[in-house]
C-alpha positions in Angstrom: 0.0 0.1 -0.2 2.7 2.5 1.0 4.5 1.6 -2.3 1.5 2.1 -4.6 0.8 5.6 -2.5 4.8 6.8 -3.0 4.5 6.1 -6.6 1.1 8.2 -6.9 2.8 11.0 -5.0 5.5 11.0 -7.4 3.9 10.8 -10.1 2.3 14.2 -9.2 5.6 15.9 -8.8 6.4 15.5 -12.6 5.2 17.6 -15.2 3.2 15.7 -17.6 5.6 14.9 -20.9 2.7 16.0 -23.0 2.1 19.6 -21.6 2.7 22.3 -24.1 6.3 23.9 -23.7 5.5 27.3 -23.9 3.0 27.1 -20.8 5.6 25.0 -19.0 8.7 25.9 -19.5 11.3 25.7 -16.7 14.3 28.2 -16.7 16.9 26.8 -14.2 19.3 29.9 -13.1 22.3 28.4 -12.6 25.8 27.5 -13.7 26.2 24.2 -12.1 26.1 20.9 -14.6 25.1 19.5 -12.2 22.2 21.0 -10.8 21.3 20.9 -15.2 21.5 16.6 -15.0 19.3 16.4 -11.8 16.9 18.9 -12.7 16.5 17.7 -16.6 16.1 13.9 -15.7 13.1 14.9 -14.0 11.5 17.3 -16.1 12.9 16.9 -19.8 15.4 18.4 -21.5 13.2 20.1 -24.0 11.7 22.3 -21.7 14.2 22.8 -19.3 16.7 26.0 -20.1 19.8 27.6 -18.7 19.7 30.8 -17.9 22.9 31.7 -15.3 22.9 34.9 -13.2 24.5 37.2 -15.3 27.1 37.9 -12.3 29.0 35.4 -10.7 29.2 37.7 -7.8 27.5 36.5 -4.5 27.3 37.7 -0.8 30.1 35.8 1.3 29.5 33.8 5.0 32.5 36.2 6.5 31.6 36.5 10.4 28.4 34.2 10.1 28.9 31.7 12.7 24.9 30.7 13.7 23.3 28.2 11.7 20.0 30.7 11.4 22.2 33.1 10.2 24.3 30.9 7.5 20.5 30.1 6.3 19.4 33.9 6.0 22.5 34.8 3.6 21.9 31.3 1.8 17.9 33.1 0.9 19.9 36.2 0.2 21.9 35.1 -2.4 18.8 32.6 -3.7 16.6 35.2 -4.0 19.6 38.0 -5.8 20.3 35.0 -8.3 16.3 35.0 -8.9 16.1 38.7 -9.6 18.9 38.6 -11.9 17.5 35.3 -13.7 13.6 37.5 -13.9 15.2 40.6 -15.3 17.0 39.0 -18.6 13.7 36.9 -19.5 12.1 39.8 -21.0 15.3 39.4 -23.7 15.2 36.0 -24.3 13.1 35.3 -28.3 11.3 32.8 -26.5 10.2 34.5 -23.9 6.4 34.8 -23.3 5.1 37.6 -21.1 1.2 35.4 -21.1 3.2 32.3 -20.0 5.6 33.1 -17.4 8.1 30.4 -16.7 8.8 28.6 -13.7 12.2 29.8 -12.3 14.4 27.8 -10.3 17.5 28.4 -8.4 19.5 27.2 -5.6 22.2 27.8 -3.0 24.6 25.5 -1.7 27.3 25.6 0.7 29.1 23.1 3.6 29.0 24.2 7.6 31.6 22.4 9.8 32.8 22.7 13.5 30.6 22.4 16.6 27.0 23.6 17.1 27.7 26.4 19.2 27.9 29.3 17.7 31.3 28.5 16.0 30.8 27.5 12.6 32.7 27.5 9.3 31.2 28.4 6.3 33.3 26.4 3.6 32.5 28.2 0.4 33.9 27.5 -3.3 37.6 27.5 -3.1 39.5 29.7 -5.8 41.8 27.9 -7.5 44.8 29.7 -5.4 43.6 28.4 -2.4 43.4 24.5 -3.4 46.4 23.8 -1.9 46.1 26.0 1.5 42.6 26.6 2.9 41.1 23.2 1.6 43.8 20.7 2.7 43.2 22.8 6.3 39.2 22.3 5.4 40.0 18.6 5.0 42.6 18.2 8.3 40.6 20.3 10.6 37.0 20.0 9.1 36.2 16.8 7.2 38.6 14.2 7.8 36.8 11.3 10.5 34.1 14.1 11.3 30.2 14.7 10.3 29.4 17.9 8.7 26.3 19.9 7.1 25.3 20.3 3.6 22.7 23.1 3.7 20.7 24.5 -0.1 18.0 26.9 -0.3 16.1 26.1 -3.3 13.7 29.2 -4.9 11.2 28.4 -7.4 8.7 30.9 -8.6 6.4 31.5 -11.7 5.0 35.0 -12.1 4.5 36.6 -9.1 3.7 33.2 -6.7 7.4 33.0 -5.0 7.9 30.2 -2.9 11.3 29.0 -1.4 13.3 26.5 1.1 16.0 25.5 3.3 17.2 21.4 2.7 19.7 20.0 5.0 21.6 16.7 5.2 24.7 15.3 7.4 27.8 14.1 5.7 30.3 12.0 7.1 34.0 11.2 6.1 36.1 8.4 6.9 39.4 9.3 8.7 42.0 10.4 5.9 45.7 10.1 5.4 47.5 13.3 3.7 48.6 11.0 1.6 45.0 10.9 0.4 44.3 14.8 0.8 47.1 15.3 -1.4 45.6 12.7 -3.8 42.5 14.7 -4.7 43.7 18.1 -4.3 46.0 17.0 -7.6 42.9 16.3 -9.2 41.3 18.8 -9.3 37.9 18.3 -8.1 37.6 20.7 -5.2 38.2 23.3 -7.5 34.0 25.1 -8.0 32.8 23.2 -5.0 31.2 24.1 -2.1 33.5 22.4 0.7 36.1 21.4 -1.6 34.8 18.3 -2.8 32.0 16.6 -5.1 29.8 14.0 -3.3 29.1 12.7 -6.9 32.7 12.5 -7.6 35.8 10.9 -6.7 35.1 12.4 -3.0 32.5 9.6 -2.6 35.5 7.3 -2.0 35.4 9.1 1.7 31.9 9.5 2.3 31.4 7.0 5.0 27.3 8.3 5.5 24.7 10.9 3.8 22.0 11.3 6.5 19.3 13.3 4.1 19.1 14.0 0.7 22.0 12.9 -1.5 20.5 15.7 -3.9 20.9 18.5 -1.4 24.6 17.7 -1.1 25.2 17.7 -4.5 23.6 21.0 -5.1 19.6 20.4 -5.9 17.5 18.9 -3.4 15.2 17.0 -6.1 12.3 16.2 -4.3 12.0 19.5 -2.8 12.5 21.8 -5.8 9.8 19.3 -7.8 7.5 19.8 -4.5 8.1 23.8 -5.1 7.3 23.3 -8.7 4.1 21.6 -8.1 2.9 24.5 -5.7 4.2 27.2 -8.4 2.0 25.8 -11.5 -0.8 24.9 -9.4 -4.1 27.2 -10.2 -4.9 29.7 -6.9 
């Protein structure tokens, strides 16, 4: 009984493949190929448009040490991405004001350290920091420890906007310096929050994921589909 119920719930979250593209177009405001692949697999590549924010500059997390502060900043970043993408829509050749597309944006970060107001936010490292900051993150905050991955998702259609914060716990095995040096040499830490990609070679370090795996990858798919379903329903 529960399996059938789950199947029905999943079916209602998906967009009918036969639905008209003009009325069900989804715009992903992201440069991330991982987010693109996750969302296109769920909604279909033919109706998904990738339209990254025009600016790659984002507000940082400097001096933010409490979980509530970090979540609020993630939502601010997601809202800024959304507004940037929304401002680009009228200039797109396929844009039809009578059929506003669904806009999907997300912001992900890694939070490490004790839960006492002394959290450390591990953002995407720049190439110049891969051999210093990321090595320190692995040795001091990730190896043999559990950290939090938090993703803010914001979805809108027209004036209807919804958002959600999703978190997951990731526990790493205890790593040797040789393992860390090998991983840094692969170049995979570049462009990934926390300096690692769970869907890549870093999967060999992961002992446990509690919560949404797709949240750790960068787009919590279940929650994103739920938000898309909500904003596309008649009000």
